[in-house]
Backbone as numpy.savetxt, mean C-alpha at the origin, in Angstrom:
# Nx Ny Nz CAx CAy CAz Cx Cy Cz
-4.28 -16.34 -3.66 -5.45 -15.28 -3.66 -4.57 -13.59 -3.58
-5.58 -12.80 -4.14 -4.10 -11.46 -4.58 -4.77 -10.87 -2.84
-3.85 -10.12 -2.86 -3.53 -9.07 -1.39 -3.08 -7.54 -1.61
-3.94 -6.60 -1.09 -2.96 -5.82 -1.14 -2.79 -4.91 -0.11
-1.56 -4.94 0.09 -0.99 -4.40 1.04 -0.59 -2.71 0.80
-1.33 -1.75 1.75 -1.13 -0.45 1.79 -0.46 0.20 2.83
0.61 0.84 2.34 1.33 1.24 3.52 0.73 2.93 3.23
0.66 3.73 4.92 0.49 4.87 4.81 1.76 5.63 6.03
1.65 6.96 5.49 2.99 7.63 5.99 2.57 9.18 6.21
2.65 9.99 7.41 2.59 11.45 7.46 3.81 12.21 7.24
4.88 11.24 6.87 5.84 12.35 6.49 7.24 11.72 6.00
7.68 11.98 5.19 8.99 11.54 4.57 9.85 10.29 5.29
10.35 9.06 4.87 11.15 8.62 5.83 12.49 8.24 5.10
13.57 8.30 6.13 14.88 7.69 5.10 15.17 6.64 4.70
16.41 6.62 4.54 16.97 5.09 3.84 16.94 4.15 4.72
16.53 4.17 6.10 16.54 2.51 6.41 15.20 1.88 6.09
14.14 2.73 6.07 13.22 2.55 5.50 13.34 1.77 3.97
13.84 2.67 3.15 14.03 2.34 1.38 14.52 1.01 1.62
15.58 0.47 2.79 16.30 -0.55 2.94 15.44 -2.17 2.93
14.17 -1.39 3.82 13.86 -2.58 4.58 11.94 -2.89 2.87
12.31 -2.02 2.51 11.38 -2.36 1.83 11.47 -2.93 -0.20
13.25 -2.55 0.26 14.23 -3.27 -1.35 13.94 -4.61 -1.07
14.42 -4.76 0.71 14.46 -6.45 0.78 13.00 -7.08 0.77
12.05 -6.61 0.95 10.58 -6.92 1.01 10.50 -7.12 -0.56
10.71 -6.27 -1.20 10.62 -6.25 -2.91 10.93 -7.51 -3.55
12.32 -7.37 -3.19 13.49 -8.56 -3.55 12.35 -10.22 -3.15
12.47 -10.32 -2.06 12.31 -11.31 -1.37 10.86 -12.18 -1.98
9.47 -11.07 -2.04 8.69 -11.09 -2.78 9.01 -11.79 -4.02
9.76 -10.88 -4.96 9.92 -11.46 -5.98 10.26 -12.39 -6.53
11.20 -13.11 -6.03 11.92 -14.23 -5.64 11.15 -15.11 -5.66
10.04 -15.36 -4.45 9.55 -16.23 -3.81 8.04 -16.15 -5.05
8.44 -15.37 -6.00 7.10 -15.43 -6.80 5.81 -14.78 -6.49
5.29 -14.14 -5.38 4.66 -13.25 -4.64 4.08 -12.44 -4.91
5.04 -11.21 -6.20 4.61 -10.16 -6.19 4.06 -10.08 -7.06
3.16 -9.19 -7.54 2.95 -8.51 -8.60 3.28 -7.39 -8.91
2.76 -6.25 -8.02 3.55 -5.14 -8.34 3.71 -4.50 -7.27
4.75 -3.57 -6.95 4.88 -2.54 -5.58 5.16 -1.31 -6.40
4.81 -0.27 -6.04 5.11 1.32 -6.24 4.53 2.27 -4.97
5.36 3.37 -5.43 5.73 4.11 -4.24 4.10 5.64 -4.83
3.53 6.07 -3.92 2.84 7.44 -4.73 3.13 8.44 -4.68
2.67 9.47 -5.28 3.28 10.63 -5.29 2.61 11.19 -4.04
3.42 12.36 -3.48 3.33 13.01 -2.21 1.71 13.78 -2.61
1.01 13.39 -1.28 -0.33 13.79 -1.48 -0.98 14.97 -1.99
0.25 16.30 -1.97 -0.08 17.53 -2.13 -0.30 17.44 -4.18
-0.34 16.11 -4.65 -0.57 16.10 -5.92 -1.27 15.41 -6.70
-2.26 14.74 -5.54 -3.42 14.54 -5.40 -4.90 15.31 -6.34
-5.37 14.58 -6.93 -6.31 15.35 -7.44 -7.93 14.38 -7.26
-8.88 14.48 -7.19 -9.82 13.94 -6.57 -10.99 14.31 -7.21
-12.22 13.47 -7.49 -13.72 14.13 -8.17 -14.44 14.32 -6.74
-14.86 15.24 -6.97 -16.05 15.45 -5.86 -17.46 16.02 -6.14
-18.26 14.99 -5.90 -19.45 15.59 -7.10 -19.73 15.91 -8.43
-18.72 15.48 -9.44 -18.68 15.49 -10.73 -17.38 17.07 -10.88
-16.24 17.38 -9.69 -16.26 18.41 -9.97 -14.57 17.81 -9.64
-13.47 18.35 -10.27 -12.30 17.91 -10.01 -12.03 19.02 -8.78
-11.14 18.44 -7.99 -10.73 19.25 -6.37 -9.32 18.84 -6.24
-8.60 19.72 -5.90 -7.19 19.35 -5.61 -7.11 18.90 -4.02
-6.03 18.14 -3.82 -5.45 17.47 -2.29 -6.52 15.74 -2.29
-5.92 15.53 -0.75 -6.55 14.24 -0.82 -7.88 14.33 -0.13
-8.37 13.47 0.31 -9.97 13.30 1.22 -9.65 14.26 2.44
-10.60 15.09 2.80 -10.28 15.89 3.86 -10.55 14.99 5.22
-9.47 15.49 6.35 -9.84 14.85 7.57 -9.27 13.31 7.18
-8.39 13.02 6.47 -7.85 11.45 6.04 -6.88 11.23 7.10
-5.96 12.21 7.53 -5.18 12.23 8.69 -3.95 11.54 7.87
-3.23 10.58 8.12 -2.09 9.86 7.32 -2.79 9.42 6.00
-1.87 9.53 5.12 -2.24 9.39 3.50 -1.54 8.13 3.21
-1.59 7.67 2.30 -1.42 6.29 1.58 -0.46 6.40 0.76
0.78 6.25 0.83 2.23 6.53 0.22 3.11 5.43 -0.30
2.50 3.91 -0.26 3.02 3.16 -1.57 2.21 1.94 -1.20
2.28 0.82 -2.07 1.72 -0.50 -1.67 2.53 -1.56 -2.89
2.03 -2.71 -1.87 2.17 -3.86 -2.55 1.18 -4.70 -3.38
0.97 -5.10 -4.18 0.01 -6.53 -4.61 0.78 -7.47 -4.93
0.07 -8.31 -4.21 0.87 -9.66 -3.79 -0.19 -10.77 -4.21
0.24 -11.94 -4.30 -0.31 -13.30 -4.50 0.06 -14.01 -3.54
-0.80 -14.61 -2.43 -0.69 -14.97 -1.37 -1.36 -16.26 -1.35
-0.90 -17.30 -0.78 -2.16 -18.53 -0.60 -2.92 -17.99 0.80
-2.44 -17.57 1.99 -3.52 -16.93 3.15 -3.45 -15.52 2.86
-4.30 -15.28 3.85 -4.17 -13.89 4.65 -3.69 -13.74 5.45
-3.02 -14.80 6.42 -2.05 -15.03 7.35 -0.43 -14.67 6.50
-0.39 -15.21 5.59 1.00 -15.16 4.60 1.17 -13.50 4.11
0.03 -12.66 3.74 0.30 -11.33 3.43 0.16 -10.89 4.57
-0.24 -10.96 5.55 -0.12 -10.01 6.62 1.41 -10.81 7.38
2.22 -11.75 7.39 3.55 -11.56 7.81 4.44 -10.94 6.88
3.56 -10.69 5.29 4.90 -9.61 4.62 4.77 -8.16 4.65
3.37 -8.00 5.25 2.79 -6.74 5.98 3.60 -6.22 7.17
3.71 -7.16 7.96 4.44 -6.78 9.34 5.83 -6.96 8.99
6.89 -6.80 7.94 7.91 -6.81 7.62 8.34 -5.42 7.13
7.32 -4.51 7.13 7.12 -2.85 6.62 7.60 -2.18 7.82
8.27 -0.98 7.46 8.90 -0.22 9.03 7.22 0.36 9.49
6.62 0.50 8.45 5.61 1.23 8.73 4.48 0.69 9.64
4.87 -0.92 9.61 4.14 -1.71 10.65 4.04 -1.46 12.03
5.22 -1.21 12.69 5.71 -0.60 13.67 4.70 0.38 14.38
4.29 1.26 13.32 3.45 2.02 14.23 1.79 1.97 13.76
1.63 0.85 12.92 0.70 0.56 12.87 -0.47 0.96 11.47
0.76 1.57 10.48 0.23 2.19 8.94 -0.07 1.49 8.65
-0.10 -0.05 8.44 -0.25 -0.71 7.10 -2.13 -1.79 7.33
-2.30 -1.00 6.02 -3.56 -2.20 6.08 -3.06 -3.73 5.06
-3.59 -4.76 5.06 -4.04 -5.61 4.13 -5.29 -6.10 4.00
-5.86 -5.73 2.79 -7.20 -6.40 2.00 -6.92 -7.58 1.03
-8.25 -8.40 0.98 -7.95 -8.77 0.00 -8.71 -8.55 -1.17
-8.21 -8.87 -2.61 -8.49 -8.15 -3.58 -9.80 -9.04 -3.97
-10.86 -8.59 -4.28 -11.99 -9.38 -4.76 -11.71 -9.62 -6.50
-11.44 -8.97 -7.28 -11.20 -9.05 -8.30 -12.00 -8.10 -9.35
-12.59 -8.10 -10.85 -12.71 -7.67 -10.98 -14.46 -7.53 -11.04
-14.96 -8.62 -10.78 -16.53 -8.34 -9.96 -16.63 -7.67 -8.48
-15.94 -7.16 -8.09 -15.73 -6.62 -6.44 -16.42 -5.66 -6.45
-16.14 -4.40 -8.49 -16.79 -3.33 -8.42 -18.10 -3.14 -8.45
-18.72 -4.20 -8.36 -20.14 -4.08 -8.44 -20.85 -3.87 -6.78
-21.17 -2.62 -6.97 -21.60 -2.23 -5.62 -23.04 -2.00 -5.62
């Protein structure tokens, strides 16, 4: 099953964070579980559509912002959680793991 590991930050991080993510990305790739890993642009570059109008900036009141994500293919949720726990942001409780429902999941 696919899982999204979503990482939140409220400030830029330094080199140790980069090294931890590079190691995790490498391990996931070697293990065949990595689909994609990307860093998101600074929240100041966010555009959103609000009632049909394009607005600058992230959702108001959102607090910490999504900063990066991994999309992984794991056998179990517990496996995806173990990967998420390796991120430096996990120590501050700023990582989510969500199952990906697939294309049919957009039917609301």
